[in-house]
N, CA, C and O of each residue as an XYZ file, in Angstrom:
404
protein
N       0.893     -1.147      0.000
C       0.024     -0.056      0.042
C       0.919      1.203      0.014
O       1.609      1.489      0.992
N       0.906      1.956     -1.109
C       1.760      3.161     -1.200
C       1.262      4.237     -0.238
O       0.072      4.550     -0.197
N       2.202      4.803      0.541
C       1.926      5.898      1.493
C       1.254      7.067      0.754
O       1.692      7.443     -0.333
N       0.199      7.639      1.337
C      -0.348      8.826      0.778
C       0.426     10.061      1.129
O       0.845     10.215      2.276
N       0.630     10.935      0.197
C       1.274     12.196      0.557
C       0.825     13.346     -0.354
O       0.371     13.157     -1.483
N       0.977     14.508      0.191
C       0.730     15.740     -0.651
C       2.005     16.479     -0.856
O       2.766     16.602      0.103
N       2.290     16.949     -1.940
C       3.542     17.673     -2.308
C       3.274     18.954     -3.045
O       2.654     18.954     -4.109
N       3.733     20.034     -2.490
C       3.600     21.376     -3.190
C       4.559     21.348     -4.450
O       5.777     21.359     -4.278
N       4.050     21.314     -5.616
C       4.771     21.392     -6.911
C       5.211     22.812     -7.240
O       6.328     23.042     -7.703
N       4.295     23.775     -6.987
C       4.477     25.176     -7.178
C       3.509     25.903     -6.363
O       2.771     25.285     -5.596
N       3.458     27.230     -6.478
C       2.501     28.024     -5.725
C       1.014     27.784     -6.148
O       0.049     28.152     -5.480
N       0.952     27.129     -7.326
C      -0.413     26.926     -7.911
C      -0.755     25.520     -8.043
O      -1.842     25.245     -8.552
N       0.082     24.519     -7.624
C      -0.167     23.071     -7.886
C       0.277     22.231     -6.687
O       1.406     22.296     -6.201
N      -0.673     21.462     -6.265
C      -0.513     20.439     -5.099
C      -0.686     19.141     -5.797
O      -1.673     18.937     -6.503
N       0.287     18.220     -5.612
C       0.240     16.847     -6.203
C      -0.076     15.844     -4.999
O       0.528     15.875     -3.927
N      -0.994     15.042     -5.282
C      -1.416     13.990     -4.357
C      -0.832     12.643     -4.961
O      -0.829     12.411     -6.170
N      -0.333     11.773     -3.988
C       0.187     10.494     -4.441
C      -0.120      9.431     -3.434
O      -0.363      9.758     -2.273
N      -0.123      8.205     -3.798
C      -0.345      7.071     -3.054
C      -1.810      6.670     -2.909
O      -2.643      6.962     -3.768
N      -2.101      5.992     -1.800
C      -3.483      5.435     -1.625
C      -4.202      6.486     -0.734
O      -3.807      6.751      0.401
N      -5.253      7.052     -1.302
C      -6.122      7.954     -0.542
C      -7.266      7.129      0.131
O      -8.422      7.282     -0.265
N      -7.003      6.353      1.028
C      -7.968      5.431      1.678
C      -8.065      5.723      3.156
O      -7.304      6.528      3.694
N      -8.966      5.092      3.783
C      -9.294      5.329      5.227
C      -8.090      5.339      6.102
O      -7.904      6.231      6.930
N      -7.283      4.356      5.917
C      -6.114      4.206      6.824
C      -5.014      5.331      6.659
O      -4.142      5.456      7.519
N      -5.061      6.095      5.616
C      -4.082      7.080      5.370
C      -4.588      8.512      5.247
O      -3.827      9.478      5.305
N      -5.897      8.608      5.075
C      -6.434      9.926      4.700
C      -6.195     11.103      5.672
O      -6.011     12.250      5.265
N      -6.208     10.759      6.977
C      -6.055     11.880      7.940
C      -4.656     12.578      7.828
O      -4.577     13.803      7.925
N      -3.568     11.803      7.626
C      -2.229     12.317      7.495
C      -2.122     13.217      6.248
O      -1.539     14.300      6.301
N      -2.691     12.752      5.137
C      -2.656     13.618      3.891
C      -3.618     14.727      3.961
O      -3.450     15.724      3.259
N      -4.624     14.614      4.771
C      -5.602     15.763      4.939
C      -4.855     16.886      5.722
O      -4.931     18.043      5.309
N      -4.181     16.600      6.772
C      -3.493     17.562      7.582
C      -2.467     18.197      6.814
O      -2.334     19.421      6.836
N      -1.675     17.385      6.081
C      -0.551     17.954      5.268
C      -1.048     18.859      4.131
O      -0.481     19.910      3.833
N      -2.113     18.398      3.532
C      -2.712     19.197      2.342
C      -3.224     20.490      2.816
O      -2.922     21.526      2.223
N      -4.036     20.487      3.923
C      -4.524     21.747      4.401
C      -3.458     22.773      4.827
O      -3.607     23.982      4.644
N      -2.403     22.237      5.391
C      -1.283     23.111      5.817
C      -0.632     23.716      4.594
O      -0.370     24.918      4.573
N      -0.369     22.935      3.592
C       0.255     23.390      2.345
C      -0.618     24.312      1.539
O      -0.093     25.232      0.912
N      -1.928     24.119      1.516
C      -2.847     24.936      0.794
C      -2.900     26.398      1.271
O      -3.146     27.342      0.520
N      -2.647     26.500      2.580
C      -2.622     27.835      3.237
C      -1.431     28.641      2.782
O      -1.473     29.863      2.925
N      -0.431     28.096      2.276
C       0.740     28.776      1.812
C       0.838     28.957      0.354
O       1.893     29.325     -0.162
N      -0.278     28.700     -0.361
C      -0.298     28.755     -1.815
C      -1.046     29.896     -2.309
O      -1.559     30.713     -1.545
N      -1.121     29.970     -3.655
C      -1.908     31.091     -4.287
C      -3.375     30.929     -4.082
O      -3.847     30.001     -3.425
N      -4.096     31.872     -4.670
C      -5.622     31.811     -4.475
C      -6.279     30.790     -5.395
O      -7.363     30.289     -5.095
N      -5.614     30.472     -6.539
C      -6.214     29.480     -7.415
C      -5.213     28.313     -7.533
O      -4.069     28.463     -7.960
N      -5.735     27.130     -7.119
C      -4.764     25.996     -6.917
C      -5.288     24.818     -7.686
O      -6.456     24.444     -7.578
N      -4.372     24.219     -8.494
C      -4.684     22.885     -9.170
C      -4.277     21.772     -8.251
O      -3.138     21.761     -7.786
N      -5.120     20.865     -7.976
C      -4.811     19.683     -7.183
C      -4.768     18.510     -8.140
O      -5.782     18.136     -8.729
N      -3.636     17.955     -8.285
C      -3.277     16.908     -9.288
C      -3.391     15.553     -8.600
O      -2.604     15.252     -7.702
N      -4.321     14.761     -8.989
C      -4.576     13.479     -8.412
C      -3.855     12.362     -9.229
O      -4.073     11.185     -8.946
N      -3.023     12.696    -10.212
C      -2.412     11.709    -11.155
C      -1.563     10.726    -10.411
O      -1.400      9.621    -10.929
N      -1.005     10.991     -9.263
C      -0.204     10.020     -8.562
C      -0.952      9.166     -7.600
O      -0.366      8.334     -6.909
N      -2.222      9.355     -7.543
C      -3.057      8.587     -6.606
C      -3.244      7.153     -7.175
O      -3.605      6.986     -8.340
N      -2.997      6.154     -6.355
C      -3.013      4.774     -6.860
C      -4.321      4.033     -6.453
O      -4.692      3.049     -7.093
N      -5.022      4.515     -5.377
C      -6.223      3.833     -4.979
C      -7.034      4.769     -4.051
O      -6.464      5.512     -3.252
N      -8.393      4.712     -4.180
C      -9.121      5.562     -3.397
C     -10.359      4.801     -2.823
O     -10.751      3.758     -3.348
N     -10.935      5.327     -1.783
C     -12.235      4.806     -1.294
C     -13.096      6.008     -0.950
O     -12.726      7.129     -1.300
N     -14.191      5.832     -0.302
C     -15.071      6.946      0.045
C     -14.416      8.050      0.864
O     -14.815      9.213      0.810
N     -13.429      7.665      1.601
C     -12.622      8.633      2.380
C     -11.996      9.747      1.519
O     -11.850     10.877      1.986
N     -11.632      9.438      0.279
C     -10.981     10.323     -0.611
C     -12.099     11.454     -1.000
O     -11.764     12.619     -1.215
N     -13.260     11.075     -1.063
C     -14.332     11.994     -1.384
C     -14.483     13.058     -0.151
O     -14.496     14.277     -0.319
N     -14.582     12.472      0.980
C     -14.579     13.246      2.209
C     -13.359     14.240      2.330
O     -13.502     15.415      2.669
N     -12.258     13.714      2.051
C     -11.042     14.520      1.993
C     -11.183     15.760      1.082
O     -10.938     16.895      1.489
N     -11.596     15.478     -0.185
C     -11.747     16.484     -1.193
C     -12.760     17.573     -0.656
O     -12.511     18.776     -0.726
N     -13.829     17.097     -0.158
C     -14.810     18.135      0.357
C     -14.250     18.981      1.471
O     -14.508     20.183      1.544
N     -13.470     18.344      2.352
C     -12.832     19.096      3.474
C     -11.783     20.141      2.845
O     -11.643     21.264      3.330
N     -11.107     19.720      1.808
C     -10.155     20.652      1.200
C     -10.860     21.791      0.532
O     -10.402     22.931      0.605
N     -11.930     21.525     -0.098
C     -12.736     22.585     -0.770
C     -13.285     23.620      0.345
O     -13.274     24.836      0.151
N     -13.744     23.046      1.476
C     -14.259     23.935      2.454
C     -13.192     24.788      3.097
O     -13.382     25.978      3.350
N     -12.052     24.145      3.358
C     -10.844     24.879      3.911
C     -10.385     25.922      2.904
O     -10.154     27.066      3.297
N     -10.246     25.599      1.672
C      -9.843     26.514      0.618
C     -10.813     27.709      0.565
O     -10.407     28.871      0.518
N     -12.139     27.361      0.575
C     -13.122     28.401      0.470
C     -13.098     29.424      1.637
O     -13.268     30.635      1.493
N     -12.870     28.801      2.785
C     -12.841     29.724      4.049
C     -11.611     30.638      4.136
O     -11.567     31.558      4.953
N     -10.581     30.364      3.254
C      -9.359     31.124      3.192
C      -9.208     31.873      1.876
O      -8.134     32.334      1.489
N     -10.355     31.961      1.218
C     -10.381     32.746     -0.024
C      -9.720     32.123     -1.238
O      -9.361     32.822     -2.185
N      -9.559     30.793     -1.210
C      -8.821     30.169     -2.292
C      -9.850     29.220     -3.028
O     -10.904     28.854     -2.507
N      -9.435     28.865     -4.278
C     -10.303     27.968     -5.062
C      -9.483     26.896     -5.567
O      -8.318     27.109     -5.902
N     -10.054     25.672     -5.648
C      -9.315     24.503     -6.067
C      -9.850     23.858     -7.314
O     -11.065     23.803     -7.500
N      -9.058     23.406     -8.107
C      -9.414     22.722     -9.373
C      -8.846     21.371     -9.399
O      -7.622     21.244     -9.366
N      -9.663     20.293     -9.458
C      -9.187     18.913     -9.463
C      -8.781     18.516    -10.857
O      -9.473     18.749    -11.848
N      -7.535     17.860    -10.876
C      -7.051     17.420    -12.273
C      -6.709     15.867    -12.130
O      -6.297     15.398    -11.069
N      -6.895     15.172    -13.182
C      -6.551     13.738    -13.265
C      -7.204     12.930    -12.073
O      -6.541     12.117    -11.428
N      -8.418     13.167    -11.835
C      -9.128     12.509    -10.761
C      -9.283     11.004    -11.134
O      -9.639     10.698    -12.272
N      -9.031     10.106    -10.232
C      -9.087      8.600    -10.567
C     -10.641      8.390    -10.796
O     -11.495      8.992    -10.145
N     -10.899      7.513    -11.743
C     -12.225      7.062    -12.161
C     -13.017      6.548    -10.938
O     -14.201      6.848    -10.782
N     -12.351      5.784    -10.094
C     -13.091      5.219     -8.965
C     -13.537      6.248     -7.947
O     -14.527      6.066     -7.239
N     -12.741      7.393     -7.889
C     -13.205      8.517     -7.007
C     -14.444      9.237     -7.708
O     -15.438      9.589     -7.073
N     -14.293      9.411     -9.001
C     -15.439     10.022     -9.645
C     -16.657      9.196     -9.607
O     -17.763      9.738     -9.595
N     -16.521      7.922     -9.587
C     -17.706      6.994     -9.511
C     -18.449      7.189     -8.165
O     -19.667      7.324     -8.057
N     -17.584      7.187     -7.195
C     -18.280      7.394     -5.733
C     -18.946      8.773     -5.754
O     -20.060      8.895     -5.245
N     -18.343      9.791     -6.299
C     -18.900     11.150     -6.226
C     -20.273     11.150     -7.072
O     -21.285     11.719     -6.663
N     -20.210     10.518     -8.180
C     -21.356     10.454     -9.050
C     -22.552      9.654     -8.261
O     -23.729     10.016     -8.270
N     -22.117      8.670     -7.677
C     -23.132      7.777     -6.971
C     -23.920      8.560     -5.988
O     -25.137      8.419     -5.868
N     -23.172      9.430     -5.251
C     -23.887     10.246     -4.216
C     -24.315     11.591     -4.622
O     -24.704     12.406     -3.786
N     -24.251     11.875     -5.999
C     -24.681     13.102     -6.526
C     -23.778     14.358     -6.291
O     -24.232     15.500     -6.229
N     -22.404     14.024     -6.161
C     -21.402     15.000     -5.857
C     -20.410     15.217     -7.008
O     -19.384     15.866     -6.806
N     -20.668     14.730     -8.120
C     -19.736     14.839     -9.259
C     -19.444     16.312     -9.602
O     -18.366     16.612    -10.113
N     -20.349     17.202     -9.341
C     -20.156     18.616     -9.697
C     -18.863     19.133     -8.820
O     -18.213     20.089     -9.244
N     -18.544     18.557     -7.731
C     -17.415     19.016     -6.963
C     -16.110     18.796     -7.681
O     -15.091     19.384     -7.319
N     -16.130     17.895     -8.769
C     -15.047     17.636     -9.527
C     -15.080     18.289    -10.937
O     -14.339     17.928    -11.851
N     -15.986     19.262    -11.032
C     -16.095     19.936    -12.251
C     -17.099     19.333    -13.276
O     -17.283     19.885    -14.361
N     -17.713     18.250    -12.934
C     -18.697     17.612    -13.834
C     -20.014     18.302    -13.841
O     -20.469     18.823    -12.823
N     -20.672     18.306    -15.069
C     -21.954     18.882    -15.154
C     -22.951     17.784    -15.346
O     -22.575     16.699    -15.789
N     -24.214     18.009    -15.033
C     -25.201     16.989    -15.069
C     -25.535     16.499    -16.403
O     -26.379     15.614    -16.542
């Protein structure tokens, strides 16, 4: 199981890697929220390094969006794993990843 991590690529890009699953999500959530506070107002969150997700990853994304919004930032998800999009669609939250109905 690849360890989940968040890495600041630039002032406008945060890269996520590893398994965004229940066992690892809190560590990457804390790291991501701390990094996001030090970044520009418009941030791309790159999911291309994510190897596996579960419903915890959706909760993580919603928390990141809420945190970004409260600090005047906006997030754009890129390269979101299909399994994460499937969960979001199932519960009617695909629009949080930029999908339209």
